[in-house]
KOLBADO-819567 format. One line per field, with one value per atom (N, C-alpha, C): residue number from 1; atom name; x, y, z. Coordinates in pm, 1 decimal. Example, Ala and Ser with C-alpha at 12.3 -4.5 7.8 and 13.67 -1.06 7.14 Angstrom:
# residues 2
k <- c(1,1,1,2,2,2)
a <- c(N,CA,C,N,CA,C)
X <- c(1319.0,1230.0,1320.0,1285.0,1367.0,1290.0)
Y <- c(-569.0,-450.0,-330.0,-225.0,-106.0,3.0)
Z <- c(780.0,780.0,780.0,708.0,714.0,787.0)
//
This chain:
# residues 207
k <- c(1,1,1,2,2,2,3,3,3,4,4,4,5,5,5,6,6,6,7,7,7,8,8,8,9,9,9,10,10,10,11,11,11,12,12,12,13,13,13,14,14,14,15,15,15,16,16,16,17,17,17,18,18,18,19,19,19,20,20,20,21,21,21,22,22,22,23,23,23,24,24,24,25,25,25,26,26,26,27,27,27,28,28,28,29,29,29,30,30,30,31,31,31,32,32,32,33,33,33,34,34,34,35,35,35,36,36,36,37,37,37,38,38,38,39,39,39,40,40,40,41,41,41,42,42,42,43,43,43,44,44,44,45,45,45,46,46,46,47,47,47,48,48,48,49,49,49,50,50,50,51,51,51,52,52,52,53,53,53,54,54,54,55,55,55,56,56,56,57,57,57,58,58,58,59,59,59,60,60,60,61,61,61,62,62,62,63,63,63,64,64,64,65,65,65,66,66,66,67,67,67,68,68,68,69,69,69,70,70,70,71,71,71,72,72,72,73,73,73,74,74,74,75,75,75,76,76,76,77,77,77,78,78,78,79,79,79,80,80,80,81,81,81,82,82,82,83,83,83,84,84,84,85,85,85,86,86,86,87,87,87,88,88,88,89,89,89,90,90,90,91,91,91,92,92,92,93,93,93,94,94,94,95,95,95,96,96,96,97,97,97,98,98,98,99,99,99,100,100,100,101,101,101,102,102,102,103,103,103,104,104,104,105,105,105,106,106,106,107,107,107,108,108,108,109,109,109,110,110,110,111,111,111,112,112,112,113,113,113,114,114,114,115,115,115,116,116,116,117,117,117,118,118,118,119,119,119,120,120,120,121,121,121,122,122,122,123,123,123,124,124,124,125,125,125,126,126,126,127,127,127,128,128,128,129,129,129,130,130,130,131,131,131,132,132,132,133,133,133,134,134,134,135,135,135,136,136,136,137,137,137,138,138,138,139,139,139,140,140,140,141,141,141,142,142,142,143,143,143,144,144,144,145,145,145,146,146,146,147,147,147,148,148,148,149,149,149,150,150,150,151,151,151,152,152,152,153,153,153,154,154,154,155,155,155,156,156,156,157,157,157,158,158,158,159,159,159,160,160,160,161,161,161,162,162,162,163,163,163,164,164,164,165,165,165,166,166,166,167,167,167,168,168,168,169,169,169,170,170,170,171,171,171,172,172,172,173,173,173,174,174,174,175,175,175,176,176,176,177,177,177,178,178,178,179,179,179,180,180,180,181,181,181,182,182,182,183,183,183,184,184,184,185,185,185,186,186,186,187,187,187,188,188,188,189,189,189,190,190,190,191,191,191,192,192,192,193,193,193,194,194,194,195,195,195,196,196,196,197,197,197,198,198,198,199,199,199,200,200,200,201,201,201,202,202,202,203,203,203,204,204,204,205,205,205,206,206,206,207,207,207)
a <- c(N,CA,C,N,CA,C,N,CA,C,N,CA,C,N,CA,C,N,CA,C,N,CA,C,N,CA,C,N,CA,C,N,CA,C,N,CA,C,N,CA,C,N,CA,C,N,CA,C,N,CA,C,N,CA,C,N,CA,C,N,CA,C,N,CA,C,N,CA,C,N,CA,C,N,CA,C,N,CA,C,N,CA,C,N,CA,C,N,CA,C,N,CA,C,N,CA,C,N,CA,C,N,CA,C,N,CA,C,N,CA,C,N,CA,C,N,CA,C,N,CA,C,N,CA,C,N,CA,C,N,CA,C,N,CA,C,N,CA,C,N,CA,C,N,CA,C,N,CA,C,N,CA,C,N,CA,C,N,CA,C,N,CA,C,N,CA,C,N,CA,C,N,CA,C,N,CA,C,N,CA,C,N,CA,C,N,CA,C,N,CA,C,N,CA,C,N,CA,C,N,CA,C,N,CA,C,N,CA,C,N,CA,C,N,CA,C,N,CA,C,N,CA,C,N,CA,C,N,CA,C,N,CA,C,N,CA,C,N,CA,C,N,CA,C,N,CA,C,N,CA,C,N,CA,C,N,CA,C,N,CA,C,N,CA,C,N,CA,C,N,CA,C,N,CA,C,N,CA,C,N,CA,C,N,CA,C,N,CA,C,N,CA,C,N,CA,C,N,CA,C,N,CA,C,N,CA,C,N,CA,C,N,CA,C,N,CA,C,N,CA,C,N,CA,C,N,CA,C,N,CA,C,N,CA,C,N,CA,C,N,CA,C,N,CA,C,N,CA,C,N,CA,C,N,CA,C,N,CA,C,N,CA,C,N,CA,C,N,CA,C,N,CA,C,N,CA,C,N,CA,C,N,CA,C,N,CA,C,N,CA,C,N,CA,C,N,CA,C,N,CA,C,N,CA,C,N,CA,C,N,CA,C,N,CA,C,N,CA,C,N,CA,C,N,CA,C,N,CA,C,N,CA,C,N,CA,C,N,CA,C,N,CA,C,N,CA,C,N,CA,C,N,CA,C,N,CA,C,N,CA,C,N,CA,C,N,CA,C,N,CA,C,N,CA,C,N,CA,C,N,CA,C,N,CA,C,N,CA,C,N,CA,C,N,CA,C,N,CA,C,N,CA,C,N,CA,C,N,CA,C,N,CA,C,N,CA,C,N,CA,C,N,CA,C,N,CA,C,N,CA,C,N,CA,C,N,CA,C,N,CA,C,N,CA,C,N,CA,C,N,CA,C,N,CA,C,N,CA,C,N,CA,C,N,CA,C,N,CA,C,N,CA,C,N,CA,C,N,CA,C,N,CA,C,N,CA,C,N,CA,C,N,CA,C,N,CA,C,N,CA,C,N,CA,C,N,CA,C,N,CA,C,N,CA,C,N,CA,C,N,CA,C,N,CA,C,N,CA,C,N,CA,C,N,CA,C,N,CA,C,N,CA,C,N,CA,C,N,CA,C,N,CA,C,N,CA,C,N,CA,C,N,CA,C,N,CA,C,N,CA,C,N,CA,C,N,CA,C,N,CA,C,N,CA,C,N,CA,C,N,CA,C,N,CA,C,N,CA,C,N,CA,C,N,CA,C,N,CA,C,N,CA,C,N,CA,C,N,CA,C,N,CA,C)
X <- c(-3169.4,-3167.5,-3026.6,-2982.0,-2851.7,-2857.5,-2746.1,-2737.4,-2647.5,-2654.2,-2572.9,-2424.9,-2381.1,-2239.6,-2194.4,-2290.6,-2256.3,-2223.1,-2277.0,-2258.2,-2192.5,-2165.2,-2107.5,-1965.0,-1920.2,-1781.5,-1701.2,-1598.8,-1522.5,-1408.1,-1367.4,-1258.2,-1319.0,-1341.4,-1410.0,-1309.1,-1336.2,-1250.3,-1313.9,-1236.3,-1287.1,-1211.1,-1268.9,-1205.8,-1237.8,-1156.9,-1180.8,-1285.0,-1361.8,-1460.8,-1395.9,-1271.0,-1200.5,-1134.9,-1134.3,-1075.0,-1158.5,-1096.6,-1170.8,-1257.8,-1360.6,-1447.1,-1366.1,-1271.9,-1186.7,-1106.4,-1058.2,-983.9,-1076.1,-1200.2,-1297.4,-1326.6,-1346.5,-1373.1,-1254.8,-1135.0,-1015.5,-1003.7,-1038.1,-1030.8,-1137.1,-1256.2,-1362.4,-1319.2,-1261.0,-1216.0,-1105.3,-1011.5,-897.9,-943.1,-1041.4,-1087.6,-1208.3,-1261.8,-1378.1,-1503.1,-1522.2,-1634.3,-1731.4,-1853.5,-1954.2,-1983.6,-1914.0,-1935.4,-1816.2,-1798.3,-1693.3,-1754.2,-1709.7,-1752.1,-1663.7,-1726.1,-1651.9,-1617.3,-1489.1,-1440.3,-1502.4,-1511.1,-1552.1,-1436.4,-1471.4,-1367.0,-1322.6,-1408.5,-1376.5,-1458.5,-1436.4,-1508.7,-1658.2,-1695.7,-1837.5,-1904.3,-1826.3,-1879.1,-1945.8,-2034.5,-2104.2,-2030.4,-2050.7,-1995.7,-2083.4,-2023.1,-2097.4,-2073.9,-2137.3,-2115.1,-2125.6,-2038.3,-2042.4,-2046.9,-2138.0,-2157.7,-2132.4,-2119.6,-2102.2,-2226.1,-2342.3,-2465.4,-2457.0,-2399.6,-2379.3,-2294.0,-2190.1,-2099.6,-2173.7,-2252.5,-2324.3,-2430.6,-2513.3,-2627.3,-2587.7,-2480.4,-2446.8,-2324.6,-2248.7,-2128.1,-2134.0,-2131.5,-2128.9,-2249.3,-2367.9,-2491.1,-2493.6,-2419.9,-2418.7,-2289.9,-2208.4,-2086.4,-1984.6,-1989.2,-1896.6,-1762.7,-1658.9,-1523.7,-1500.1,-1482.1,-1462.6,-1333.8,-1238.2,-1111.8,-1125.8,-1231.0,-1252.1,-1352.2,-1442.6,-1543.4,-1490.1,-1538.5,-1496.7,-1603.5,-1558.9,-1650.5,-1761.1,-1727.8,-1828.7,-1942.6,-1921.1,-2024.4,-2131.9,-2100.6,-2197.7,-2234.3,-2166.3,-2191.2,-2322.9,-2368.3,-2484.2,-2429.5,-2466.2,-2415.9,-2511.3,-2551.1,-2521.4,-2594.5,-2534.1,-2597.4,-2670.5,-2754.7,-2824.0,-2721.2,-2722.9,-2627.1,-2702.7,-2632.4,-2692.4,-2618.9,-2695.8,-2637.4,-2592.8,-2475.8,-2427.1,-2518.4,-2601.9,-2688.4,-2826.7,-2848.2,-2977.0,-2991.9,-3107.9,-3132.0,-3129.7,-3084.4,-3073.3,-3208.2,-3316.5,-3449.2,-3483.1,-3446.0,-3476.8,-3386.4,-3263.6,-3174.3,-3234.0,-3285.8,-3347.1,-3467.3,-3548.7,-3664.7,-3621.0,-3516.4,-3463.0,-3418.7,-3347.5,-3301.1,-3419.4,-3519.1,-3634.7,-3713.9,-3729.3,-3809.4,-3739.9,-3607.2,-3532.7,-3472.6,-3464.9,-3410.1,-3258.4,-3192.0,-3045.4,-2994.9,-2869.1,-2809.5,-2712.9,-2663.5,-2561.7,-2559.6,-2503.0,-2495.2,-2379.0,-2312.0,-2205.3,-2263.1,-2188.4,-2227.8,-2146.7,-2216.7,-2149.2,-2202.5,-2111.2,-2146.0,-2031.0,-2044.1,-1935.7,-1828.3,-1795.1,-1696.4,-1739.5,-1671.3,-1701.5,-1652.9,-1746.9,-1712.6,-1710.6,-1790.8,-1799.2,-1900.9,-1936.6,-2039.1,-2122.8,-2252.9,-2341.7,-2417.7,-2433.9,-2498.0,-2605.0,-2683.2,-2783.3,-2714.7,-2597.7,-2523.4,-2489.3,-2450.0,-2419.8,-2542.9,-2658.3,-2782.5,-2815.9,-2796.3,-2833.6,-2735.3,-2609.5,-2508.1,-2455.1,-2468.5,-2407.4,-2507.4,-2630.5,-2726.1,-2801.7,-2875.9,-2959.8,-3103.6,-3117.0,-3247.4,-3312.8,-3440.9,-3507.3,-3527.6,-3555.8,-3559.4,-3666.4,-3787.2,-3896.4,-3863.8,-3815.4,-3780.6,-3670.6,-3577.7,-3473.7,-3535.9,-3625.4,-3688.2,-3776.7,-3851.0,-3937.3,-3856.4,-3743.4,-3655.9,-3607.0,-3564.4,-3514.5,-3624.1,-3743.3,-3852.7,-3893.9,-3885.5,-3913.8,-3811.3,-3684.9,-3578.9,-3597.4,-3644.7,-3665.8,-3769.3,-3880.9,-3984.9,-3928.8,-3849.4,-3792.3,-3686.9,-3607.5,-3502.5,-3562.8,-3674.9,-3742.2,-3794.6,-3854.3,-3905.1,-3790.8,-3678.4,-3561.9,-3506.2,-3500.0,-3446.6,-3532.2,-3663.5,-3753.4,-3734.8,-3717.9,-3698.9,-3567.5,-3463.7,-3332.0,-3335.0,-3398.3,-3403.3,-3489.1,-3593.1,-3676.9,-3598.5,-3517.7,-3441.8,-3321.1,-3250.4,-3123.0,-3126.7,-3239.5,-3249.6,-3230.6,-3303.1,-3300.8,-3165.3,-3083.0,-2954.1,-2837.0,-2867.3,-2761.4,-2692.5,-2570.7,-2495.4,-2565.1,-2622.7,-2692.6,-2812.2,-2883.9,-3000.8,-2957.8,-2851.4,-2802.6,-2759.2,-2691.3,-2645.1,-2762.5,-2865.4,-2984.3,-3053.0,-3065.6,-3131.5,-3043.0,-2909.5,-2818.2,-2843.5,-2869.6,-2895.5,-3025.2,-3125.7,-3252.5,-3228.4,-3150.3,-3122.1,-3045.3,-2953.1,-2877.1,-2970.1,-3062.2,-3156.6,-3249.9,-3296.1,-3384.7,-3312.3,-3185.4,-3106.7,-3089.6,-3071.2,-3054.7,-3184.2,-3298.5,-3427.6,-3444.8,-3413.1,-3424.7,-3334.4,-3214.3,-3118.8,-3172.0,-3226.0,-3277.5,-3395.4,-3485.9,-3602.0,-3558.9,-3459.1,-3410.1,-3347.5,-3269.3,-3206.4,-3311.4,-3416.5,-3524.2,-3593.6,-3617.3,-3683.6,-3596.3,-3466.3,-3373.8,-3370.0,-3366.9,-3362.4,-3487.7,-3602.8,-3729.0,-3732.5,-3681.9,-3680.3,-3591.0,-3473.6,-3380.3,-3441.1,-3506.2,-3568.0,-3676.0,-3755.0,-3862.0,-3803.2,-3696.8,-3634.2,-3576.4,-3517.9,-3462.0,-3573.6,-3685.2,-3800.9,-3850.8,-3856.7,-3905.7,-3809.3,-3681.5,-3585.0,-3610.0,-3642.8,-3668.0,-3807.7,-3900.8,-4040.3,-4091.0,-4033.7,-4066.7,-4212.8,-4280.7,-4419.3,-4519.6,-4472.3,-4562.9,-4643.3,-4775.7,-4861.1,-4806.0,-4757.7,-4709.6,-4585.9,-4505.6,-4384.9,-4418.6,-4519.3,-4561.0,-4621.1,-4702.3,-4763.5,-4659.1,-4553.3,-4445.0,-4369.5,-4347.1,-4274.3,-4357.4,-4487.7,-4572.6,-4587.1,-4574.3,-4585.1,-4462.1)
Y <- c(1533.3,1678.2,1723.9,1830.5,1885.8,1944.6,1936.4,1985.8,2108.7,2176.2,2297.2,2267.3,2150.9,2117.3,2097.7,2072.0,2049.3,2178.8,2290.1,2415.3,2526.0,2499.9,2604.2,2637.9,2755.1,2797.5,2756.1,2675.1,2623.6,2715.6,2801.5,2895.6,3018.7,3008.2,3114.1,3212.0,3339.5,3443.1,3489.4,3484.3,3523.0,3645.0,3704.0,3820.3,3819.3,3881.7,3889.0,3996.2,3975.0,4074.3,4201.9,4191.5,4308.7,4392.3,4342.4,4418.4,4543.0,4644.5,4766.0,4742.8,4823.7,4814.8,4846.3,4938.5,4974.2,4852.7,4772.2,4650.5,4551.5,4542.6,4452.6,4496.0,4626.4,4679.7,4652.7,4673.6,4649.0,4503.2,4413.3,4269.9,4230.3,4289.1,4260.7,4305.6,4423.6,4475.5,4388.0,4348.6,4267.6,4132.5,4071.9,3938.0,3940.8,4061.1,4071.7,4011.2,4032.2,3973.6,4080.8,4036.0,4127.6,4098.4,3998.1,3962.0,3882.3,3887.1,3809.8,3737.2,3615.4,3543.0,3589.7,3615.9,3662.3,3542.4,3526.4,3411.4,3401.9,3278.1,3255.5,3295.4,3344.2,3378.9,3256.7,3154.7,3030.9,2917.9,2796.2,2680.6,2689.3,2758.0,2768.8,2891.7,2973.7,3097.8,3071.9,3162.1,3149.9,3228.8,3188.2,3263.7,3386.1,3487.0,3605.5,3630.4,3733.0,3770.3,3921.3,3979.4,4123.1,4142.7,4227.1,4246.6,4392.0,4415.0,4552.0,4635.1,4569.4,4639.4,4690.4,4609.8,4653.7,4780.5,4780.6,4896.2,5021.1,5005.4,5120.2,5172.1,5080.8,5121.5,5165.0,5105.7,5129.3,5218.4,5240.1,5322.8,5443.7,5417.2,5525.1,5617.2,5560.1,5639.5,5738.3,5707.9,5796.0,5877.8,5869.2,5948.5,5906.7,5780.8,5733.2,5695.1,5692.7,5664.2,5512.7,5456.1,5311.4,5264.6,5357.0,5320.0,5312.0,5373.2,5374.0,5267.6,5228.5,5128.6,4987.3,4896.8,4757.2,4670.7,4562.3,4471.0,4423.1,4393.6,4340.6,4440.0,4567.6,4668.9,4666.2,4610.4,4613.9,4476.2,4372.5,4238.2,4179.4,4074.7,3996.3,3873.7,3857.4,3744.9,3715.7,3589.6,3477.4,3495.3,3450.6,3466.8,3338.0,3348.8,3230.8,3141.2,3013.2,2918.9,2807.3,2737.1,2630.1,2499.5,2391.1,2258.4,2212.5,2151.8,2112.9,2014.8,1940.8,1841.6,1896.4,2025.4,2086.1,2098.9,2059.7,2067.8,2211.7,2230.6,2364.4,2436.0,2362.2,2423.8,2486.3,2417.1,2467.0,2584.6,2583.5,2698.3,2820.7,2800.8,2911.0,2967.2,2878.8,2924.6,3001.3,2951.9,3019.6,3160.9,3174.8,3306.3,3398.1,3343.7,3424.5,3470.3,3382.0,3414.3,3509.0,3502.8,3586.8,3711.3,3712.2,3828.2,3834.7,3724.4,3725.4,3681.5,3713.1,3680.1,3563.2,3536.4,3432.7,3385.2,3266.6,3212.5,3114.7,3111.6,3013.4,2872.2,2776.9,2636.0,2572.6,2526.1,2480.1,2345.0,2257.5,2131.3,2098.2,2151.1,2138.1,2242.7,2267.6,2369.9,2437.8,2546.3,2620.3,2540.4,2502.7,2423.4,2506.4,2611.8,2693.5,2803.7,2865.9,2969.8,2951.6,2972.9,2956.2,3086.2,3124.9,3252.0,3232.2,3336.3,3333.4,3306.8,3367.0,3346.6,3199.6,3131.0,2988.4,2910.2,2944.9,2875.2,2895.1,3016.8,3049.1,2994.9,2987.0,2951.6,2808.7,2745.5,2613.5,2499.4,2531.8,2425.2,2383.3,2271.9,2227.3,2272.2,2379.0,2439.3,2471.9,2441.6,2474.6,2624.4,2674.0,2818.2,2891.5,2835.4,2906.3,2941.7,2844.8,2881.6,2987.4,2985.4,3087.8,3225.9,3239.4,3369.0,3408.9,3312.8,3342.8,3388.6,3323.1,3361.8,3505.1,3536.1,3669.9,3775.6,3743.8,3840.4,3867.3,3764.1,3781.7,3877.3,3857.5,3944.5,4088.2,4104.2,4238.6,4313.8,4248.1,4312.5,4359.7,4274.3,4309.7,4419.6,4410.2,4509.9,4647.7,4651.8,4779.0,4841.1,4757.2,4806.4,4860.0,4787.3,4830.7,4961.9,4972.1,5092.6,5214.7,5198.3,5309.4,5355.0,5257.0,5290.3,5365.1,5317.5,5381.3,5524.1,5541.6,5673.7,5771.1,5719.0,5804.3,5851.2,5759.6,5791.3,5879.6,5851.0,5920.2,6022.5,6029.0,6126.2,6062.6,6114.7,6056.7,6070.0,6164.2,6186.3,6133.2,6054.1,6000.2,5881.2,5853.0,5740.1,5608.7,5602.1,5480.9,5452.2,5557.3,5543.3,5491.3,5548.2,5505.9,5359.7,5319.4,5181.2,5084.5,5123.1,5037.7,5015.6,5123.1,5109.3,5036.9,5045.2,4969.9,4820.1,4779.4,4637.6,4593.8,4680.3,4650.2,4631.4,4721.5,4713.6,4586.6,4545.3,4422.5,4301.8,4297.2,4186.6,4185.9,4304.4,4313.0,4268.8,4304.2,4263.8,4112.1,4052.3,3907.1,3835.3,3889.7,3831.5,3834.9,3949.4,3963.4,3862.2,3843.9,3749.4,3606.8,3571.1,3435.7,3407.2,3506.7,3488.2,3474.9,3553.6,3547.3,3411.0,3360.8,3229.1,3120.4,3134.0,3034.9,3032.1,3151.3,3159.8,3099.7,3127.8,3073.0,2920.9,2871.8,2727.7,2660.3,2723.4,2667.2,2664.2,2771.3,2778.6,2670.5,2652.0,2550.8,2410.9,2387.5,2256.6,2228.5,2330.6,2313.1,2286.1,2357.9,2338.3,2197.4,2149.0,2014.1,1910.6,1936.8,1847.6,1839.9,1954.1,1958.9,1889.3,1893.3,1823.0,1672.6,1627.0,1484.1,1443.0,1541.0,1511.5,1615.8,1615.8,1720.3,1719.3,1605.4,1596.7,1626.9,1659.5,1691.3,1816.8,1818.5,1933.0,2067.3,2070.3,2197.6,2246.3,2150.1,2187.8,2236.8,2173.9,2217.5,2357.4,2383.3,2515.4,2620.1,2578.2,2670.7,2710.8,2612.1,2641.8,2731.4,2706.1,2785.9,2927.2,2945.2,3079.3,3158.0)
Z <- c(26735.3,26759.2,26799.5,26738.3,26774.7,26914.6,26983.7,27120.8,27127.2,27239.4,27259.0,27238.9,27287.2,27276.7,27131.6,27042.7,26901.9,26827.8,26875.1,26801.0,26883.7,27010.2,27096.4,27052.8,27093.9,27072.0,27194.5,27173.5,27288.1,27329.9,27239.5,27270.6,27338.7,27469.5,27543.3,27603.5,27584.0,27641.4,27772.9,27879.9,28011.2,28065.0,28167.7,28230.7,28379.9,28460.1,28603.9,28633.6,28737.0,28776.4,28825.0,28873.0,28925.5,28816.0,28692.1,28581.1,28554.8,28495.9,28465.0,28341.1,28328.1,28210.9,28085.1,28096.8,27983.4,27936.2,28031.1,27995.4,27924.4,27971.1,27909.3,27765.8,27746.3,27612.6,27519.8,27571.3,27491.9,27449.4,27541.0,27510.6,27407.9,27420.3,27322.2,27182.8,27175.2,27045.4,26987.3,27072.5,27027.9,26972.9,27040.3,27002.5,26907.7,26881.9,26795.1,26856.6,26986.8,27060.1,27107.5,27142.6,27195.5,27341.6,27396.3,27536.7,27588.2,27720.2,27786.1,27905.1,27929.0,28048.9,28164.1,28278.0,28395.5,28482.2,28511.3,28587.0,28726.1,28775.3,28914.1,29006.2,29124.0,29220.7,29300.1,29305.5,29376.9,29316.3,29362.9,29309.8,29336.0,29442.8,29479.6,29417.5,29350.3,29294.2,29158.9,29119.4,28990.7,28882.9,28758.4,28646.5,28620.5,28559.5,28519.0,28371.4,28318.6,28178.7,28167.0,28087.1,28061.9,27910.9,27864.4,27721.0,27682.1,27552.8,27506.4,27535.5,27541.7,27577.5,27720.3,27810.5,27949.4,27952.2,27870.6,27866.5,27818.5,27711.5,27654.5,27750.8,27803.9,27886.7,28027.7,28082.0,28222.9,28244.3,28137.8,28152.2,28058.6,27927.8,27828.3,27839.8,27855.8,27858.9,27975.5,28080.0,28197.4,28207.6,28104.1,28102.2,28206.9,28247.1,28349.8,28287.8,28370.6,28325.7,28325.2,28207.4,28195.2,28261.5,28280.1,28343.9,28495.9,28547.6,28692.2,28737.2,28647.8,28682.6,28662.9,28745.2,28738.9,28672.9,28616.5,28547.2,28640.0,28765.9,28857.9,28883.3,28853.1,28874.7,28765.4,28651.3,28539.7,28484.6,28529.9,28474.5,28525.1,28458.2,28503.7,28575.1,28701.1,28780.1,28894.2,28914.1,28824.1,28691.8,28584.7,28453.4,28414.4,28314.0,28262.2,28194.2,28229.2,28170.8,28099.9,28012.6,27932.0,27957.3,27972.3,27984.2,27845.5,27832.7,27699.5,27627.0,27701.4,27638.7,27603.1,27628.7,27596.0,27444.3,27391.8,27248.4,27199.0,27075.1,27017.5,27015.4,26987.6,26985.5,27120.3,27227.6,27361.4,27398.6,27347.9,27369.1,27300.1,27178.6,27103.1,27179.0,27235.7,27312.3,27436.9,27501.2,27619.1,27583.8,27472.1,27428.3,27396.4,27326.5,27287.5,27409.5,27508.1,27626.6,27723.2,27726.4,27821.4,27756.5,27622.3,27553.7,27552.4,27592.3,27590.0,27453.0,27424.5,27294.8,27304.0,27424.4,27440.4,27585.3,27608.0,27743.8,27754.1,27869.2,27889.0,27892.1,27839.8,27846.5,27958.9,28061.2,28182.5,28228.2,28262.6,28327.1,28422.8,28544.1,28640.0,28619.4,28495.8,28460.7,28331.3,28297.1,28174.1,28053.5,27965.0,27847.4,27719.4,27716.6,27596.2,27613.7,27503.6,27504.1,27377.2,27388.1,27272.9,27250.7,27125.9,27093.3,26986.3,26964.6,26857.5,26723.3,26704.7,26579.8,26559.4,26667.0,26657.5,26611.6,26668.7,26634.8,26486.9,26438.2,26300.4,26197.4,26233.9,26134.2,26144.3,26260.5,26277.9,26293.8,26327.6,26355.6,26230.0,26241.2,26130.8,26151.7,26226.9,26252.5,26118.3,26102.1,25976.2,25966.8,25845.1,25822.9,25902.7,25910.1,25978.0,26122.5,26205.4,26342.3,26349.2,26253.2,26253.0,26240.0,26144.0,26119.9,26237.2,26290.9,26404.8,26524.5,26547.3,26657.9,26640.1,26518.0,26490.2,26502.6,26452.9,26459.6,26603.6,26687.8,26830.4,26892.1,26852.6,26903.7,26854.1,26730.5,26677.1,26759.6,26792.8,26873.2,27007.4,27070.1,27199.3,27184.2,27077.6,27055.5,27028.5,26955.7,26928.4,27057.4,27142.4,27270.4,27356.4,27356.1,27433.5,27377.2,27244.5,27181.0,27214.2,27209.1,27241.5,27385.9,27475.4,27616.3,27638.4,27571.5,27584.8,27530.1,27413.6,27350.5,27431.9,27494.8,27579.6,27701.4,27755.1,27876.5,27849.1,27738.9,27714.0,27601.3,27529.3,27421.6,27285.7,27186.8,27053.0,26984.4,27028.6,26962.8,27045.1,27148.5,27233.6,27167.0,27212.0,27158.6,27193.3,27312.7,27356.4,27266.9,27228.2,27141.4,27004.0,26950.1,26818.3,26819.9,26927.2,26939.4,26945.8,27020.1,27034.8,26900.2,26820.6,26690.3,26589.7,26607.8,26521.9,26537.0,26661.1,26687.2,26617.7,26621.4,26554.1,26404.6,26345.5,26201.6,26165.8,26252.8,26227.8,26226.0,26320.9,26328.3,26207.5,26165.5,26049.0,25922.6,25911.1,25794.4,25791.6,25909.4,25916.4,25877.5,25918.9,25881.4,25729.7,25669.5,25524.1,25453.7,25507.2,25449.9,25458.6,25576.4,25596.5,25502.5,25488.4,25400.9,25254.4,25214.8,25077.2,25049.4,25144.6,25127.9,25116.7,25197.1,25195.9,25059.9,25001.9,24871.3,24761.6,24765.9,24666.2,24675.8,24800.9,24823.5,24768.4,24792.3,24743.7,24590.9,24527.0,24380.6,24321.5,24383.2,24334.5,24348.7,24463.8,24487.6,24383.4,24349.8,24250.1,24112.0,24076.5,23946.5,23934.0,24044.4,24043.0,24029.2,24095.3,24085.9,23941.2,23875.3,23737.2,23640.4,23670.3,23585.6,23591.8,23713.0,23733.0,23687.1,23688.7,23652.1,23551.5,23430.4,23331.1,23285.9,23299.3,23253.1,23364.0,23481.2,23591.8,23555.2,23583.2,23545.8,23594.2,23718.9,23771.5,23699.0,23648.1,23574.9,23435.2,23371.4,23238.1,23244.9,23346.3,23358.9,23390.3,23461.6,23495.3,23369.9,23277.5,23153.6,23061.5,23055.0,22966.5,23015.4,23149.9,23206.9,23170.9)
//
């Protein structure tokens, strides 16, 4: 079984909790990221995480000034962390059960970060669990989007962002299912090449 350490991203971008939210947003844009790990203040301190969702739901949605707010005001700390030796299947279950998209990989120190994208693109996870994981996230994302739109209004920026996430997840599910169908078709065609006289292959040709 593949482990978290096998597919995690080791080049982790971190930020101080005392940095402004505007600085965090700028760093996310510069690095093309959706989250940053928040550094520990001391050896005994816990790591945190700040995401673009935190910015939208806790800053933008309330019209607050990102240059005046600090990362520590909106981050999750202590955040859910993953042991590098944890199997990918269990990481996927953790994400599905908690609704998070990513988590720092820590064993004494920060080793990397693992995300849903890593699980889908780097692991040898079979197709069905990939789709099930995504569909679970879609249900939760829809519930979150409805709650956000009810609170902030159907035409708010926060509402639009929430539904954008739902659409991204739905598009990924469609992509995964399409890939699975193509893979199955190719496998069947290869089987028929090797076994041209097989009944199922003859009926397929006559059809």
